[in-house]
Phi, psi and omega in degrees: 000096182298150177283135177295122181304335179286342182248028182278053172251140182294151174296319176199161178234126176256117175273096186291326176197184178300328187250007181217129179237143174235126179244151180237136177231166172054052179056047178065027178262343177234129180244142178237124176256131181228097173280142180260356176213155181259017181290160188299323181292323178291317179297320178295319178295316178303316180299315179296316180296316179298316179298318177296319179297315179294319179301326182263006182295143181281096178289141013262021179296140178295134176286118183243117185218149170247129172257100185270098179250036185273350180291146182307128176087341185292309184300314183294317179294317182296311182291332180286334181264332187238120185298316185252104184267007179256018181283130175302328180269008173073312180232171176299322179295318177297321179294322178296320177297321178293314179302318180298328183265345183251356181301328182274354177275168178293269179236134176264121179246138181225148170232119183243125173257123178264118182259117181242165179289154174279359179282178182304315181299325177293324178293321177296313179299318179300317179298313179298318181294321179295320176297316179298315180296321180296321182274353185272132173248106183216102183284353181253006182212151173232147184224144178212146183252136183226158169245000181233123183297322179299318178296319178296315178298319179293321177298312181295323181295340177292346180263358178288139180245000000 
């Protein structure tokens, strides 16, 4: 059930810090993380916030998220420091926190939309992410790369039940 483009306003926006925003759509069923800088402290904060969000996710609903790295400089800094940019937990530490909290659950399923810039850096990031997605074997997650937030939201909304 795609989201009506006329109603693409978030349910709420959490300003986690000066450099990190979390938005909620579809009655808190879709989460969007938007870092405004790619520095290590912002990425670490994003990772902690994502792990906490996943830990509190209403299971068995599929975790639906957009990782918006479209702000200038974010994608290049993030991809240069972190080998795998399709992680639901953003960093290896975030993934370990998720594993620790989801091991006792049945299956954790995720759909991650990676939102990149339409500029040259976004095309480079998109290429790296596509290679990563192609080489990734993950039966509990699907990933897709977008340059348009509405398209990403519509893709994720197709998983709403």
